N, C-alpha and C positions, 0 to 999 in steps of 0.2 A: 402450755402456750395455747393461745386461742387459735381458732382455725384461720387459714390464710384469708386475706381480704381480696375481694375482686379488684382487678387492676383498674377497672372503670371508675371506681370510687376512691382511688388512692389520692387524688389531687385535693379532695376536700380538706384534708388535714393540713396541707401546706398553703391553703388559701384563706385560712382563718384570719380575721382581723385581729389586730393587737388586743383590742379591749375585750374580745371574746375568748382569747386564748390564754391571756395572762392569769396565772393562778394566784389569787390572793394579793393582788397588786395594791399599791398605795392609792391608785385610782379608784379601786373598789371602796376603800376606806373613806376616801373623800366623799363618794356619793352617799355612803351611809352616814356620814357626819352631817351632810346637808339634810338628809331625811330625818335625823335625830332632832334638828331644830324645827322642822316643818310639821311633822305628823303629830307631836304633842300639842302644838298650837291649834291644829284643826280639831282634835279631840276636846281640848279645853274649850274652844270656841262653841262647839256644839252644846256643851253643857251650859254655857252662859245664855243661849237663846232658846233652850229647851223649855217648852211649856210644862209646868209641873201640875197638870190638870188630872192625871191619872197615876195610879201606883206603878203602872207598867211603862211610864214614859222613859225613865232612865234605861231600863233593860232593853226597851225597843230601840232607843237611840244607840246604845252601846253595841247592840248587835248590827245595826246598820253601819256604824262607824268601823267596827271590826271587819265587816264584810268588804267595805270599800278599801281599807288597808290591806286585806288579804288579797283582794283582786289586783290592786295596783302593784303589789309586791311580786306577784307571779306574772302579771301582764307585762311588767317592765322588761324582763328578759326576751319576751315574745317580740315586742316592738323594737327592742335593741337589735335582735337578730335580723329583723326585716330591714331596719335602717343600715346596719352594717353590711348587709348582703346587697342592697340596692344603691346605696349612696355612701357618703362619708360619715364616719362616726361623730363628727362634730355636730351633726343635726340632733344627736341625743341631748345635747346641751342647748342648742339653739331653740329647740321646741319648747323649752321651759319658758322662754321669754313671752310668746303670746299666751301661753296657758297661764303664766303669773299675772299678766295684765288682766285677762279675763277673770281670774279669781278675785283680784282686788276690786274690780268693778262690781262683781256680785256681792262682796262683802259690804262695800259702800252703799249699795242700793237696798240691800235686804236686811242689814243689822238693825233690830228693833231698838226703839228708844224707850219703850215702856219698861218700868222696873219690874213689873209682875212677870215678865218673860225672861228674867235673868236669875241666875243663882246668886249667892252671896260672896263668892270668892274674889270678885274683881271690883267690888264697890269701893269707890273712894280710894283707888290705888294710885299712887304717884311714883314718879321715877325715883324718888328718894328711898323707897322701900326695896328697890331692886338690889340684890346682893351681888354687886359687880366683882368684889374680891373673891367671894366664894365660887362664883361662876368661872372666873379665870383659873382658880386652883383646881377646880373639878375638871375643866378642860385640859389643863396641863397634865394632871395625873392620868387622864384617859389617853390623851394623844401620845404622851411619852411612853406609856406602856405598850400601846399598839405599835408604834414605830420600833421599839425594841424588839418586840416579838417578830415583826414583819422582816426587819433587816437581818436579824440573826437567823430566821427561819429560811430566808433565800440565800444564806451564806454570804451576803454582802460583808458582814462582820462576823466573827466568831463569837460564840457565846461568852467566851472568856475575855473578849477585847474590851478595851477601855471605853469604847463608844457604847456598847451594849450595857455594860456595867453602870456607866454614867447615866444612861437613859432610865434604867430600871431604878437607880438610886434616886434620880431626880423625881421620878414618878412616885416613889415612896415618900419623899420628903414633901411632895405637894399633897399627898393624902394626909400626912401628919399636920401639915399647915392648915388644911381644910378643917380637920377635926378641931384644932386649936382655935381657928376663927369662928367656928359655929359655937364652941364653948364660950368664947368671949362675948359674942352677940347675945347668947341666951343668959349669960350672967348679968348683962346690962338690963335685961327684961324690957319694960315698957319704955325705958330711957332711950333705947335704940330704935329708930324708925325702920331699920333694915330688917326684912324678913330673911332668915337663913335659907340658903339654897337647899339644904337637906336638914330640917329640923330633927333633933335627936329624939323627939317624942315619937316620931314614926317607928323607930327601932324598938321602942318600948311597948308597941302595940303588935301583939303576936300575929294577928291576921294581916295587918299592913305590911310588916317586915316579910312575911311569907309571900305575899303578893309580889313584892319586889324581887325576891329570889327566884320565884316561878317565872316571872318575866325575863329575868337574866338567862335562866336555863332554857327558856323557849326560844330566845333569840339565837343561841348557838346553833342548833340543828336547822333552824329555819334558813337563816342566810347562808349557812354552809351548803345546804341543799340547793337553794336558789341559784348559787354561783357554780357549784361543782356538777350538778346533774346535767345542765345544758352543755357544759364543756365535755362531760363524759359521752353524751350523744354525739358530739362532733368528733372527739378524738378516737373513741373505741368504736363507735357504730358508724362513723363516717357520714354523718348527716350534715346538711348545710345549717348555717346559722338560723335560717327560718324554720327549717325542720326541727332543729333542737328546741326552739321557742314553742312551736306548735305541740311538741310532745310534752310540754309542761301544762297543757290545758287541764288534765285531770286533777292536778294539784290546785289549779286556779278555781275551778268550779267547786271542788270539795271544800276548800278553805272558806269560800264565800258562803256556801250552804251551812258549814259548820258554825260560823260566826253568827249567822241569822238564827240558826236552830237553838244555840246556846242562849241568845237573848230571849227567845220565845219561852224557854224552859223556866226562866226567872221573871217572866212578865207578871205573874200573879202571885208567886210564892218564892221566897229566897231559897233556890236550889243550887246556889253557886258552888258549894263544896262538892256535891255529887257530880255537877257538870265538869268542874275542874279536874276531879279525879278520873272521870271518864276520858277527858281530853288528854291527860297525861298518859293514860293507858294506850289510847290510839297512837299517840306519838311514839311510844316505846315500841309498840308492835310495828308500826310503819318503818321506823328506823332499822329495826332488826331484820324485817323482810328485804328492805333495799340493800342491806349489807351483804345479802346472799346472792345478789344478781351475778350471773356468770359474766366472764370477760369475753364472750364470743362477739364476732363482728356484727351479727344480727341482733336487732332490738328484741329483747325478751318481753313478750306481751304481758306477763305478769307485773312488770314494773309499773304499768298504768294502774293496776289495782292497788299496788303498794302506795303509790302517790295519793290515791283517794283516801286510804286509811290514814296516812300521815297528814294529809291536807285537812281532813275532818278534825283531827286533834289540834292542829295549829289554829284553825279558824275558831274552834270553840274556846280555845285559851284566850285568844284575843278579846272577845266581848266579855267573857266571864271575869277576867281580871279587872276590866273596867267597871263592871257591875259591882264586884267585890269592894273595890276602892270607894265607889260612890256611896255605898251603904255603911262603910266602916269609918270613913274619915269625917272630920268636922267640916261643916259646910264651907267655911272660910279657907280650908286647906285643899279643897277638891282639885282645883286646877294645878296647884303645886304638886300634889301627890300623883295626879295623872301624868304630869310631866316627868316625874322621877321614874314611874313605872315604864314609860316609853324609852327614856334614856337608858334604863336597865336592859330593856330588850335589845336596843341598838348596840350597847356595850357588849352584851353577850354575842351579838351577831359579828362584830368586828373581831372579837376574840376567836370566834369560830372560823372565820376567814383566815386569820393568822395561823390558827391551829392546822387548818387544811394545807396551808403552804409548808408548814413544818413536817407534817406527816408525808406529803408528797416528796419532799426533798430527802427525807430519811429513806424512802423506798428507792429513789434515784441513786443514793450513795450505796445502797445495799444491792440492787439488782443490775445496774448498768455499767459499772467499772469495766466489766469484761467485754462490753459492746461499744462504748463510747470512750474517747480519750478525755483526759481531764478538762481541756478547753471546752469541749462539747457539753460535758456535764455542767460546767459553770454557766454557760450560755443557757442551757435548758432550765436551770434553776432560776434564771432571771426572767425568761419568757418562753412559752411553748412554741412561739414562732420560730425558734431556732431549729425546729424539726424539719423545716423546709429545706435545710442544707444537709440533712442526713440521707443515707442510702435507704432503700426500701426495707431491708432486714432491720436496720437500726430503727426505722419508724415503727415497725412491727413490735419491737422490744419495748419502745416507749409506750405503745398502746397497752401492751400487756401490763407494764408497770403503773400506768395511770389507772387501769381497771382495778388492780390490787390495792392501789392507793385509795381509791374511791371506796371500796369496801372497808378498808381500815378506818377511814373517816367516818363512815356510817356506823361502824361499831362503836366508836367513841361517842357519836351522837346517841346511840342506844343507851350507853352507860349514863350520859348526861340526863336522858329522858327518864331512866330508872331512878336517878337521884331526885329528879323533879317530881316523880310519882310519890316518892317517899316523903319529900317535904310538903307535898300538897296536904298530907294528913294533919299538918299543923293548922290548916285553915278550918278544921272541924270545930264546931261550937255547939253545945247542948241547946243553947237558945240563940239561934242565928238572928241577925238584924231583920226586923219586920218591915216590909215595904210600905204598908199603910201607915204605920207609926212614923217612918221616916218622912213620908209626905206631910203628915200632919205637923211635924216639927219644922219642916221647911216653910209650910204655909204660915205658921205662927210667926216665924222670924221675919218673913216677908211683910206680913201685916204690921208687925212692930216697927219695921223700918219705914213703911209707908206712912204710919202715924207720926213718926218722928219728923219726916220730911214735910208733912202737911202743917205741923205746928210751927216749923221754922219759916 
């Protein structure tokens, strides 16, 4: 058991706001679902306005985009902690309104009209080309799976209940429906104006399919850590929401630097394989080290160093996968492929959050029946705010259980990162794509399109 906690700090655990204390809630999943739609659009938009004047243009922009995403992912919990500590959690959502208006204004004022500053993926795209059916089926398959894992993980429904089985079955049927729909569209060929949500040709490209799996496996430890580490600081170490957010700063700066560094590494030569292999190695080491953190009430200083190692790996993965996709995919498919990569990362993230809930509740059922009664265990599985009604010895037992659960979760992340490291080897190519030749091909297609437009 961890050492006794000072009484002067015991109130922190009972004062945590609901949104900071709920483990793997559907609220967290809804936030990630919103991000799943926004972040790919931003990455795709940057590719549309990126000037193709240098061979290092895409890697540089990929590094910058990855750095922004990494910083915002880690900065979110920091700002969330400040908001929840100083005012109502509703401001977390209300702040999106002025920010969204500002972004729309910037886009309207700065989006270039000249064709030479755009890539080829969004030229002459109409609403008739959007795969509405495929999008609905993909969303259904994802949401139904996550809800099933979440509700069964929190013991709202048992794994053998009709609700859980029905959700999992419906998710599987949606996947089969999506596969059938994609096959139908591809069989029609050019007769169909609709572009499939997930073209099967991506799966036949070794490097592309590997990039999707790497993105999926990266999202799992990333979002699990972003949610669980601040909660660990609050529950086990008795820090405030603001203090928990501030303690994520090493992860923030390391991920931003890692993304920019990876972009620089491939700015003149395609080094994506070696960069991605190094990133996977750092993720593996970082997760393994964080899984060894002790459950004492004091913050172990080494955890900051572990965050740096993990953050470097995560940041390097962000930009490297984007560069890899930009070099391997056909120009017309770039925006679509980038969206799939980001969706895969988000999917891995929400699966990671659901897994963290399941692991925690397994620990609760194993460690706490001798300390809590069944009604207390059930309420704890729904929200950590239930701890406010527990006695101090019971709270101490919950802290110990959460610390052990966190270590279990990071060990799972370590295994996922190890699998990611192995899968990364599938990206190796004896003759990797050449940046200069890629630029030349892009320029030739742009000139051809401009020539066609001028004759019309």
